[in-house]
MOPAC internal coordinates of N, CA, C and O (Angstrom, degrees):
PM7 1SCF
backbone

  N    0.0000 0     0.00 0     0.00 0    0    0    0
  C    1.4447 1     0.00 0     0.00 0    1    0    0
  C    1.5249 1   108.51 1     0.00 0    2    1    0
  O    1.2310 1   120.61 1   -58.92 1    3    2    1
  N    1.3302 1   116.45 1   121.08 1    3    2    1
  C    1.4564 1   121.08 1  -179.19 1    5    3    2
  C    1.5127 1   113.64 1  -104.12 1    6    5    3
  O    1.2310 1   120.26 1   167.42 1    7    6    5
  N    1.3115 1   117.11 1   -12.58 1    7    6    5
  C    1.4592 1   120.85 1   177.52 1    9    7    6
  C    1.5205 1   109.13 1  -141.14 1   10    9    7
  O    1.2310 1   121.28 1   -18.34 1   11   10    9
  N    1.3078 1   115.16 1   161.66 1   11   10    9
  C    1.4616 1   120.90 1   174.99 1   13   11   10
  C    1.5186 1   106.31 1   -96.19 1   14   13   11
  O    1.2310 1   120.65 1   -89.38 1   15   14   13
  N    1.3197 1   116.37 1    90.62 1   15   14   13
  C    1.4611 1   120.91 1  -175.02 1   17   15   14
  C    1.5242 1   111.48 1   -85.82 1   18   17   15
  O    1.2310 1   121.82 1    -9.80 1   19   18   17
  N    1.3309 1   114.12 1   170.20 1   19   18   17
  C    1.4572 1   119.56 1   174.84 1   21   19   18
  C    1.5195 1   109.75 1   -56.60 1   22   21   19
  O    1.2310 1   121.01 1   136.14 1   23   22   21
  N    1.3251 1   115.68 1   -43.86 1   23   22   21
  C    1.4568 1   120.80 1  -174.03 1   25   23   22
  C    1.5252 1   112.74 1   -71.20 1   26   25   23
  O    1.2310 1   119.82 1   139.29 1   27   26   25
  N    1.3233 1   117.94 1   -40.71 1   27   26   25
  C    1.4598 1   118.57 1  -172.93 1   29   27   26
  C    1.5239 1   114.24 1   -98.32 1   30   29   27
  O    1.2310 1   119.45 1   177.84 1   31   30   29
  N    1.3224 1   118.66 1    -2.16 1   31   30   29
  C    1.4561 1   119.37 1  -177.58 1   33   31   30
  C    1.5217 1   112.76 1  -144.29 1   34   33   31
  O    1.2310 1   120.18 1   118.88 1   35   34   33
  N    1.3144 1   117.26 1   -61.12 1   35   34   33
  C    1.4662 1   120.95 1  -169.57 1   37   35   34
  C    1.5230 1   114.21 1   -68.25 1   38   37   35
  O    1.2310 1   119.32 1   141.03 1   39   38   37
  N    1.3340 1   118.90 1   -38.97 1   39   38   37
  C    1.4670 1   119.68 1  -178.98 1   41   39   38
  C    1.5243 1   111.38 1   -60.89 1   42   41   39
  O    1.2310 1   120.52 1   131.35 1   43   42   41
  N    1.3261 1   116.61 1   -48.65 1   43   42   41
  C    1.4601 1   120.46 1   179.66 1   45   43   42
  C    1.5254 1   111.08 1   -64.04 1   46   45   43
  O    1.2310 1   120.87 1   136.47 1   47   46   45
  N    1.3227 1   115.94 1   -43.53 1   47   46   45
  C    1.4642 1   120.05 1  -179.96 1   49   47   46
  C    1.5317 1   110.68 1   -61.74 1   50   49   47
  O    1.2310 1   120.51 1   140.05 1   51   50   49
  N    1.3345 1   116.63 1   -39.95 1   51   50   49
  C    1.4747 1   121.17 1   179.85 1   53   51   50
  C    1.5247 1   111.83 1   -63.15 1   54   53   51
  O    1.2310 1   120.52 1   141.26 1   55   54   53
  N    1.3279 1   116.61 1   -38.74 1   55   54   53
  C    1.4704 1   120.60 1   179.20 1   57   55   54
  C    1.5229 1   111.12 1   -71.00 1   58   57   55
  O    1.2310 1   120.90 1   140.72 1   59   58   57
  N    1.3236 1   115.88 1   -39.28 1   59   58   57
  C    1.4563 1   120.44 1  -173.89 1   61   59   58
  C    1.5207 1   113.08 1   -81.94 1   62   61   59
  O    1.2310 1   120.33 1   140.50 1   63   62   61
  N    1.3361 1   116.97 1   -39.50 1   63   62   61
  C    1.4732 1   121.71 1  -176.15 1   65   63   62
  C    1.5306 1   110.37 1  -130.84 1   66   65   63
  O    1.2310 1   120.01 1  -114.92 1   67   66   65
  N    1.3260 1   117.58 1    65.08 1   67   66   65
  C    1.4652 1   120.45 1  -172.64 1   69   67   66
  C    1.5328 1   114.58 1   -60.64 1   70   69   67
  O    1.2310 1   119.88 1   142.34 1   71   70   69
  N    1.3131 1   117.84 1   -37.66 1   71   70   69
  C    1.4713 1   119.50 1  -177.35 1   73   71   70
  C    1.5245 1   111.22 1   -66.22 1   74   73   71
  O    1.2310 1   120.25 1   137.71 1   75   74   73
  N    1.3182 1   117.13 1   -42.29 1   75   74   73
  C    1.4640 1   119.15 1  -178.10 1   77   75   74
  C    1.5285 1   111.92 1   -73.96 1   78   77   75
  O    1.2310 1   120.26 1   145.67 1   79   78   77
  N    1.3212 1   117.11 1   -34.33 1   79   78   77
  C    1.4693 1   119.12 1   177.37 1   81   79   78
  C    1.5216 1   109.96 1   -69.22 1   82   81   79
  O    1.2310 1   120.14 1   141.58 1   83   82   81
  N    1.3225 1   117.33 1   -38.42 1   83   82   81
  C    1.4643 1   120.54 1   175.31 1   85   83   82
  C    1.5276 1   110.55 1   -61.48 1   86   85   83
  O    1.2310 1   120.83 1   137.15 1   87   86   85
  N    1.3189 1   116.02 1   -42.85 1   87   86   85
  C    1.4675 1   120.83 1   177.04 1   89   87   86
  C    1.5369 1   110.31 1   -60.25 1   90   89   87
  O    1.2310 1   120.98 1   139.30 1   91   90   89
  N    1.3267 1   115.74 1   -40.70 1   91   90   89
  C    1.4687 1   119.35 1   178.73 1   93   91   90
  C    1.5191 1   110.55 1   -61.01 1   94   93   91
  O    1.2310 1   119.46 1   128.78 1   95   94   93
  N    1.3305 1   118.63 1   -51.22 1   95   94   93
  C    1.4650 1   120.52 1  -175.15 1   97   95   94
  C    1.5280 1   111.47 1   -65.93 1   98   97   95
  O    1.2310 1   119.89 1   145.94 1   99   98   97
  N    1.3193 1   117.81 1   -34.06 1   99   98   97
  C    1.4682 1   120.06 1   174.60 1  101   99   98
  C    1.5243 1   110.30 1   -64.41 1  102  101   99
  O    1.2310 1   120.98 1   132.93 1  103  102  101
  N    1.3230 1   115.73 1   -47.07 1  103  102  101
  C    1.4673 1   120.12 1   178.20 1  105  103  102
  C    1.5264 1   110.10 1   -61.13 1  106  105  103
  O    1.2310 1   120.17 1   137.84 1  107  106  105
  N    1.3168 1   117.27 1   -42.16 1  107  106  105
  C    1.4614 1   121.86 1  -176.02 1  109  107  106
  C    1.5247 1   111.45 1   -61.17 1  110  109  107
  O    1.2310 1   120.05 1   142.08 1  111  110  109
  N    1.3299 1   117.51 1   -37.92 1  111  110  109
  C    1.4693 1   119.84 1   178.89 1  113  111  110
  C    1.5273 1   110.74 1   -61.45 1  114  113  111
  O    1.2310 1   120.01 1   136.60 1  115  114  113
  N    1.3129 1   117.59 1   -43.40 1  115  114  113
  C    1.4741 1   119.69 1   178.88 1  117  115  114
  C    1.5312 1   111.02 1   -72.73 1  118  117  115
  O    1.2310 1   120.24 1   146.64 1  119  118  117
  N    1.3217 1   117.16 1   -33.36 1  119  118  117
  C    1.4652 1   121.72 1   177.75 1  121  119  118
  C    1.5331 1   110.42 1   -62.28 1  122  121  119
  O    1.2310 1   120.54 1   138.14 1  123  122  121
  N    1.3253 1   116.56 1   -41.86 1  123  122  121
  C    1.4715 1   119.96 1   179.61 1  125  123  122
  C    1.5248 1   110.73 1   -60.52 1  126  125  123
  O    1.2310 1   120.06 1   140.32 1  127  126  125
  N    1.3165 1   117.49 1   -39.68 1  127  126  125
  C    1.4674 1   121.16 1   177.44 1  129  127  126
  C    1.5328 1   109.71 1   -67.31 1  130  129  127
  O    1.2310 1   121.04 1   134.26 1  131  130  129
  N    1.3259 1   115.62 1   -45.74 1  131  130  129
  C    1.4680 1   121.75 1  -177.58 1  133  131  130
  C    1.5329 1   112.76 1   -57.88 1  134  133  131
  O    1.2310 1   120.43 1   138.85 1  135  134  133
  N    1.3243 1   116.78 1   -41.15 1  135  134  133
  C    1.4727 1   119.19 1  -176.56 1  137  135  134
  C    1.5328 1   112.77 1   -97.76 1  138  137  135
  O    1.2310 1   120.47 1  -173.94 1  139  138  137
  N    1.3316 1   116.70 1     6.06 1  139  138  137
  C    1.4677 1   121.04 1  -179.38 1  141  139  138
  C    1.5302 1   110.96 1    58.63 1  142  141  139
  O    1.2310 1   121.43 1  -126.31 1  143  142  141
  N    1.3077 1   114.86 1    53.69 1  143  142  141
  C    1.4597 1   124.73 1  -175.55 1  145  143  142
  C    1.5246 1   112.89 1   -47.01 1  146  145  143
  O    1.2310 1   120.26 1   132.48 1  147  146  145
  N    1.3327 1   117.10 1   -47.52 1  147  146  145
  C    1.4664 1   119.12 1  -176.13 1  149  147  146
  C    1.5267 1   111.97 1   -66.97 1  150  149  147
  O    1.2310 1   120.16 1   149.03 1  151  150  149
  N    1.3341 1   117.30 1   -30.97 1  151  150  149
  C    1.4666 1   119.88 1   176.26 1  153  151  150
  C    1.5219 1   111.02 1   -75.54 1  154  153  151
  O    1.2310 1   120.74 1   137.35 1  155  154  153
  N    1.3211 1   116.19 1   -42.65 1  155  154  153
  C    1.4658 1   120.83 1  -178.99 1  157  155  154
  C    1.5229 1   110.31 1   -59.77 1  158  157  155
  O    1.2310 1   120.40 1   136.82 1  159  158  157
  N    1.3257 1   116.85 1   -43.18 1  159  158  157
  C    1.4608 1   120.87 1  -175.43 1  161  159  158
  C    1.5259 1   112.89 1  -103.05 1  162  161  159
  O    1.2310 1   120.22 1  -172.31 1  163  162  161
  N    1.3352 1   117.18 1     7.69 1  163  162  161
  C    1.4577 1   120.94 1  -179.98 1  165  163  162
  C    1.5348 1   110.65 1    51.24 1  166  165  163
  O    1.2310 1   121.47 1  -128.45 1  167  166  165
  N    1.2953 1   114.80 1    51.55 1  167  166  165
  C    1.4573 1   122.59 1  -177.74 1  169  167  166
  C    1.5086 1   108.40 1   145.80 1  170  169  167
  O    1.2310 1   120.74 1    19.72 1  171  170  169
  N    1.3038 1   116.18 1  -160.28 1  171  170  169
  C    1.4611 1   119.48 1  -178.36 1  173  171  170
  C    1.5281 1   111.01 1  -133.50 1  174  173  171
  O    1.2310 1   120.27 1  -109.66 1  175  174  173
  N    1.3328 1   117.09 1    70.34 1  175  174  173
  C    1.4660 1   118.23 1   179.30 1  177  175  174
  C    1.5268 1   110.77 1   -69.01 1  178  177  175
  O    1.2310 1   121.35 1   -29.38 1  179  178  177
  N    1.3168 1   115.02 1   150.62 1  179  178  177
  C    1.4567 1   117.76 1   175.73 1  181  179  178
  C    1.5222 1   108.57 1   -77.13 1  182  181  179
  O    1.2310 1   121.09 1   -29.23 1  183  182  181
  N    1.2997 1   115.52 1   150.77 1  183  182  181
  C    1.4584 1   121.37 1  -176.23 1  185  183  182
  C    1.5226 1   111.91 1   -53.70 1  186  185  183
  O    1.2310 1   120.40 1   135.41 1  187  186  185
  N    1.3208 1   116.85 1   -44.59 1  187  186  185
  C    1.4588 1   121.39 1  -175.86 1  189  187  186
  C    1.5203 1   113.62 1   -63.82 1  190  189  187
  O    1.2310 1   120.21 1   161.70 1  191  190  189
  N    1.3250 1   117.20 1   -18.30 1  191  190  189
  C    1.4642 1   119.87 1  -178.99 1  193  191  190
  C    1.5269 1   112.85 1   -87.53 1  194  193  191
  O    1.2310 1   120.35 1   170.86 1  195  194  193
  N    1.3184 1   116.94 1    -9.14 1  195  194  193
  C    1.4630 1   120.88 1  -178.40 1  197  195  194
  C    1.5240 1   110.96 1   -80.90 1  198  197  195
  O    1.2310 1   119.93 1   -25.07 1  199  198  197
  N    1.3259 1   117.74 1   154.93 1  199  198  197
  C    1.4657 1   119.88 1   174.73 1  201  199  198
  C    1.5243 1   110.92 1   -57.39 1  202  201  199
  O    1.2310 1   120.73 1   -27.88 1  203  202  201
  N    1.3009 1   116.20 1   152.12 1  203  202  201
  C    1.4602 1   122.30 1  -175.21 1  205  203  202
  C    1.5245 1   112.62 1   -54.70 1  206  205  203
  O    1.2310 1   119.73 1   144.83 1  207  206  205
  N    1.3196 1   118.13 1   -35.17 1  207  206  205
  C    1.4646 1   120.97 1  -179.10 1  209  207  206
  C    1.5274 1   110.87 1   -62.90 1  210  209  207
  O    1.2310 1   120.05 1   140.08 1  211  210  209
  N    1.3157 1   117.51 1   -39.92 1  211  210  209
  C    1.4653 1   121.13 1   176.91 1  213  211  210
  C    1.5218 1   110.47 1   -67.46 1  214  213  211
  O    1.2310 1   120.69 1   136.73 1  215  214  213
  N    1.3311 1   116.29 1   -43.27 1  215  214  213
  C    1.4557 1   119.86 1   179.44 1  217  215  214
  C    1.5237 1   110.58 1   -59.94 1  218  217  215
  O    1.2310 1   120.53 1   136.65 1  219  218  217
  N    1.3210 1   116.59 1   -43.35 1  219  218  217
  C    1.4626 1   120.36 1   179.22 1  221  219  218
  C    1.5276 1   110.84 1   -63.37 1  222  221  219
  O    1.2310 1   120.06 1   141.52 1  223  222  221
  N    1.3205 1   117.49 1   -38.48 1  223  222  221
  C    1.4627 1   120.33 1   177.65 1  225  223  222
  C    1.5190 1   111.69 1   -61.31 1  226  225  223
  O    1.2310 1   120.71 1   137.49 1  227  226  225
  N    1.3228 1   116.24 1   -42.51 1  227  226  225
  C    1.4674 1   120.77 1   177.78 1  229  227  226
  C    1.5272 1   109.80 1   -64.45 1  230  229  227
  O    1.2310 1   120.40 1   135.61 1  231  230  229
  N    1.3180 1   116.84 1   -44.39 1  231  230  229
  C    1.4647 1   120.32 1  -179.86 1  233  231  230
  C    1.5240 1   111.70 1   -64.98 1  234  233  231
  O    1.2310 1   119.93 1   142.11 1  235  234  233
  N    1.3153 1   117.75 1   -37.89 1  235  234  233
  C    1.4656 1   120.32 1   176.48 1  237  235  234
  C    1.5255 1   111.00 1   -63.63 1  238  237  235
  O    1.2310 1   120.52 1   138.38 1  239  238  237
  N    1.3345 1   116.61 1   -41.62 1  239  238  237
  C    1.4688 1   120.01 1   177.68 1  241  239  238
  C    1.5269 1   110.06 1   -61.36 1  242  241  239
  O    1.2310 1   120.61 1   137.73 1  243  242  241
  N    1.3260 1   116.43 1   -42.27 1  243  242  241
  C    1.4575 1   121.02 1   178.05 1  245  243  242
  C    1.5295 1   111.03 1   -62.84 1  246  245  243
  O    1.2310 1   120.34 1   132.13 1  247  246  245
  N    1.3119 1   116.95 1   -47.87 1  247  246  245
  C    1.4634 1   120.05 1  -178.29 1  249  247  246
  C    1.5254 1   110.81 1   -62.37 1  250  249  247
  O    1.2310 1   120.34 1   139.14 1  251  250  249
  N    1.3129 1   116.96 1   -40.86 1  251  250  249
  C    1.4680 1   119.42 1   177.45 1  253  251  250
  C    1.5233 1   111.09 1   -62.44 1  254  253  251
  O    1.2310 1   120.53 1   138.66 1  255  254  253
  N    1.3148 1   116.60 1   -41.34 1  255  254  253
  C    1.4631 1   120.60 1   178.84 1  257  255  254
  C    1.5283 1   111.15 1   -64.51 1  258  257  255
  O    1.2310 1   120.46 1   139.67 1  259  258  257
  N    1.3100 1   116.73 1   -40.33 1  259  258  257
  C    1.4645 1   119.95 1  -179.32 1  261  259  258
  C    1.5267 1   111.77 1   -68.80 1  262  261  259
  O    1.2310 1   119.92 1   146.59 1  263  262  261
  N    1.3179 1   117.77 1   -33.41 1  263  262  261
  C    1.4732 1   119.07 1   177.64 1  265  263  262
  C    1.5274 1   110.38 1   -69.20 1  266  265  263
  O    1.2310 1   120.43 1   154.86 1  267  266  265
  N    1.3293 1   116.78 1   -25.14 1  267  266  265
  C    1.4607 1   120.20 1   174.46 1  269  267  266
  C    1.5329 1   110.39 1   -78.08 1  270  269  267
  O    1.2310 1   120.77 1   138.57 1  271  270  269
  N    1.3031 1   116.13 1   -41.43 1  271  270  269
  C    1.4672 1   121.19 1  -178.45 1  273  271  270
  C    1.5304 1   111.61 1   -69.83 1  274  273  271
  O    1.2310 1   120.72 1   141.24 1  275  274  273
  N    1.3285 1   116.22 1   -38.76 1  275  274  273
  C    1.4631 1   122.35 1  -179.21 1  277  275  274
  C    1.5298 1   108.68 1  -121.97 1  278  277  275
  O    1.2310 1   119.83 1   -97.59 1  279  278  277
  N    1.3177 1   117.94 1    82.41 1  279  278  277
  C    1.4686 1   121.33 1  -174.58 1  281  279  278
  C    1.5291 1   114.68 1   -57.29 1  282  281  279
  O    1.2310 1   120.01 1   154.43 1  283  282  281
  N    1.3274 1   117.59 1   -25.57 1  283  282  281
  C    1.4648 1   119.78 1   179.11 1  285  283  282
  C    1.5262 1   112.57 1   -79.48 1  286  285  283
  O    1.2310 1   120.14 1   170.69 1  287  286  285
  N    1.2997 1   117.34 1    -9.31 1  287  286  285
  C    1.4665 1   121.50 1  -177.56 1  289  287  286
  C    1.5213 1   111.75 1   -61.16 1  290  289  287
  O    1.2310 1   120.48 1   122.14 1  291  290  289
  N    1.3054 1   116.69 1   -57.86 1  291  290  289
  C    1.4595 1   123.43 1   175.36 1  293  291  290
  C    1.5150 1   107.54 1  -173.59 1  294  293  291
  O    1.2310 1   120.83 1   -18.25 1  295  294  293
  N    1.2894 1   116.03 1   161.75 1  295  294  293
  C    1.4516 1   120.19 1   177.75 1  297  295  294
  C    1.5266 1   108.85 1   -72.58 1  298  297  295
  O    1.2310 1   121.13 1   -39.89 1  299  298  297
  N    1.3195 1   115.45 1   140.11 1  299  298  297
  C    1.4646 1   120.31 1  -179.08 1  301  299  298
  C    1.5258 1   112.03 1   -56.09 1  302  301  299
  O    1.2310 1   120.35 1   148.98 1  303  302  301
  N    1.3340 1   116.93 1   -31.02 1  303  302  301
  C    1.4706 1   119.87 1  -179.34 1  305  303  302
  C    1.5234 1   112.40 1   -69.28 1  306  305  303
  O    1.2310 1   120.02 1   165.60 1  307  306  305
  N    1.3409 1   117.57 1   -14.40 1  307  306  305
  C    1.4599 1   121.14 1   178.50 1  309  307  306
  C    1.5298 1   112.70 1   -84.26 1  310  309  307
  O    1.2310 1   120.69 1   168.23 1  311  310  309
  N    1.3200 1   116.28 1   -11.77 1  311  310  309
  C    1.4589 1   121.15 1  -178.34 1  313  311  310
  C    1.5230 1   108.90 1   -80.71 1  314  313  311
  O    1.2310 1   121.53 1   -65.40 1  315  314  313
  N    1.3198 1   114.68 1   114.60 1  315  314  313
  C    1.4645 1   119.65 1  -179.94 1  317  315  314
  C    1.5238 1   109.72 1  -161.28 1  318  317  315
  O    1.2310 1   121.39 1   -24.14 1  319  318  317
  N    1.2914 1   114.94 1   155.86 1  319  318  317
  C    1.4511 1   121.03 1   171.17 1  321  319  318
  C    1.5238 1   106.17 1  -125.46 1  322  321  319
  O    1.2310 1   120.87 1   -45.64 1  323  322  321
  N    1.3058 1   115.94 1   134.36 1  323  322  321
  C    1.4649 1   120.94 1  -171.19 1  325  323  322
  C    1.5167 1   114.10 1   -80.72 1  326  325  323
  O    1.2310 1   120.69 1   155.32 1  327  326  325
  N    1.3054 1   116.29 1   -24.68 1  327  326  325
  C    1.4569 1   119.32 1  -173.88 1  329  327  326
  C    1.5153 1   111.46 1   102.51 1  330  329  327
  O    1.2310 1   120.36 1   163.54 1  331  330  329
  N    1.3202 1   116.91 1   -16.46 1  331  330  329
  C    1.4646 1   121.38 1   174.81 1  333  331  330
  C    1.5174 1   107.52 1   -92.10 1  334  333  331
  O    1.2310 1   120.14 1   -61.33 1  335  334  333
  N    1.3057 1   117.33 1   118.67 1  335  334  333
  C    1.4572 1   121.78 1  -168.89 1  337  335  334
  C    1.5282 1   113.52 1   -57.05 1  338  337  335
  O    1.2310 1   119.25 1   132.66 1  339  338  337
  N    1.3106 1   119.04 1   -47.34 1  339  338  337
  C    1.4645 1   120.71 1  -178.65 1  341  339  338
  C    1.5289 1   111.30 1   -59.74 1  342  341  339
  O    1.2310 1   120.89 1   135.87 1  343  342  341
  N    1.3158 1   115.90 1   -44.13 1  343  342  341
  C    1.4582 1   120.98 1   178.35 1  345  343  342
  C    1.5253 1   110.72 1   -63.93 1  346  345  343
  O    1.2310 1   120.87 1   137.24 1  347  346  345
  N    1.3259 1   115.95 1   -42.76 1  347  346  345
  C    1.4640 1   120.38 1   179.46 1  349  347  346
  C    1.5263 1   111.43 1   -64.21 1  350  349  347
  O    1.2310 1   120.19 1   137.99 1  351  350  349
  N    1.3273 1   117.24 1   -42.01 1  351  350  349
  C    1.4605 1   120.45 1   178.74 1  353  351  350
  C    1.5269 1   110.83 1   -62.21 1  354  353  351
  O    1.2310 1   120.43 1   138.48 1  355  354  353
  N    1.3088 1   116.78 1   -41.52 1  355  354  353
  C    1.4601 1   121.12 1   177.60 1  357  355  354
  C    1.5320 1   110.00 1   -60.78 1  358  357  355
  O    1.2310 1   120.73 1   133.29 1  359  358  357
  N    1.3389 1   116.20 1   -46.71 1  359  358  357
  C    1.4650 1   120.08 1  -179.80 1  361  359  358
  C    1.5227 1   110.99 1   -63.43 1  362  361  359
  O    1.2310 1   120.03 1   136.17 1  363  362  361
  N    1.3337 1   117.54 1   -43.83 1  363  362  361
  C    1.4652 1   120.61 1  -179.93 1  365  363  362
  C    1.5216 1   111.35 1   -61.40 1  366  365  363
  O    1.2310 1   120.33 1   135.00 1  367  366  365
  N    1.3187 1   116.98 1   -45.00 1  367  366  365
  C    1.4651 1   119.82 1   178.79 1  369  367  366
  C    1.5353 1   110.72 1   -63.23 1  370  369  367
  O    1.2310 1   120.60 1   139.39 1  371  370  369
  N    1.3177 1   116.46 1   -40.61 1  371  370  369
  C    1.4665 1   120.51 1   177.68 1  373  371  370
  C    1.5208 1   110.89 1   -62.80 1  374  373  371
  O    1.2310 1   120.90 1   137.75 1  375  374  373
  N    1.3346 1   115.88 1   -42.25 1  375  374  373
  C    1.4565 1   119.92 1   179.59 1  377  375  374
  C    1.5239 1   110.95 1   -62.89 1  378  377  375
  O    1.2310 1   120.35 1   132.12 1  379  378  377
  N    1.3372 1   116.94 1   -47.88 1  379  378  377
  C    1.4640 1   120.25 1  -179.98 1  381  379  378
  C    1.5274 1   110.92 1   -63.90 1  382  381  379
  O    1.2310 1   119.65 1   144.78 1  383  382  381
  N    1.3382 1   118.27 1   -35.22 1  383  382  381
  C    1.4672 1   121.31 1   176.13 1  385  383  382
  C    1.5270 1   110.68 1   -62.91 1  386  385  383
  O    1.2310 1   120.75 1   131.11 1  387  386  385
  N    1.3314 1   116.18 1   -48.89 1  387  386  385
  C    1.4690 1   120.42 1  -179.78 1  389  387  386
  C    1.5269 1   111.30 1   -64.08 1  390  389  387
  O    1.2310 1   120.36 1   138.94 1  391  390  389
  N    1.3230 1   116.92 1   -41.06 1  391  390  389
  C    1.4625 1   120.35 1   178.44 1  393  391  390
  C    1.5227 1   110.14 1   -63.74 1  394  393  391
  O    1.2310 1   119.99 1   138.14 1  395  394  393
  N    1.3205 1   117.63 1   -41.86 1  395  394  393
  C    1.4542 1   122.34 1   178.85 1  397  395  394
  C    1.5352 1   110.14 1   -57.93 1  398  397  395
  O    1.2310 1   120.83 1   134.39 1  399  398  397
  N    1.3347 1   116.03 1   -45.61 1  399  398  397
  C    1.4674 1   120.89 1   177.95 1  401  399  398
  C    1.5247 1   111.11 1   -61.64 1  402  401  399
  O    1.2310 1   120.85 1   135.58 1  403  402  401
  N    1.3227 1   115.98 1   -44.42 1  403  402  401
  C    1.4672 1   121.93 1  -178.67 1  405  403  402
  C    1.5281 1   110.53 1   -61.72 1  406  405  403
  O    1.2310 1   120.48 1   134.15 1  407  406  405
  N    1.3160 1   116.69 1   -45.85 1  407  406  405
  C    1.4714 1   121.15 1  -179.60 1  409  407  406
  C    1.5297 1   110.21 1   -63.13 1  410  409  407
  O    1.2310 1   120.21 1   138.19 1  411  410  409
  N    1.3114 1   117.20 1   -41.81 1  411  410  409
  C    1.4617 1   121.20 1  -177.84 1  413  411  410
  C    1.5271 1   112.22 1   -65.59 1  414  413  411
  O    1.2310 1   120.12 1   152.63 1  415  414  413
  N    1.3215 1   117.38 1   -27.37 1  415  414  413
  C    1.4579 1   120.20 1  -178.88 1  417  415  414
  C    1.5310 1   113.05 1   -90.52 1  418  417  415
  O    1.2310 1   119.94 1   173.34 1  419  418  417
  N    1.3186 1   117.72 1    -6.66 1  419  418  417
  C    1.4745 1   121.29 1   179.86 1  421  419  418
  C    1.5007 1   110.71 1   -86.92 1  422  421  419
  O    1.2310 1   120.10 1   180.00 1  423  422  421

């Protein structure tokens, strides 16, 4: 797997952790404006079409933002991706699970 596609990542995550995935897509819309997404990419590619390294960068930015927004979620220093896809997928799913729980209790 070279990308986190709708089929292999986002669809399942959306069903399992809807609140956190919704939070991600809301954040992502403002993030695209903030970083001038269309200028950076000379157009408006969808996240899933980008190389995995770009996707991970976006997800790291999101996770860092969420640890600031929800301080009880986890310490910002715990947010990391190892570079090994299986490990990263496990961490991402764990993060979205914890965020989903946090959102539901707020």
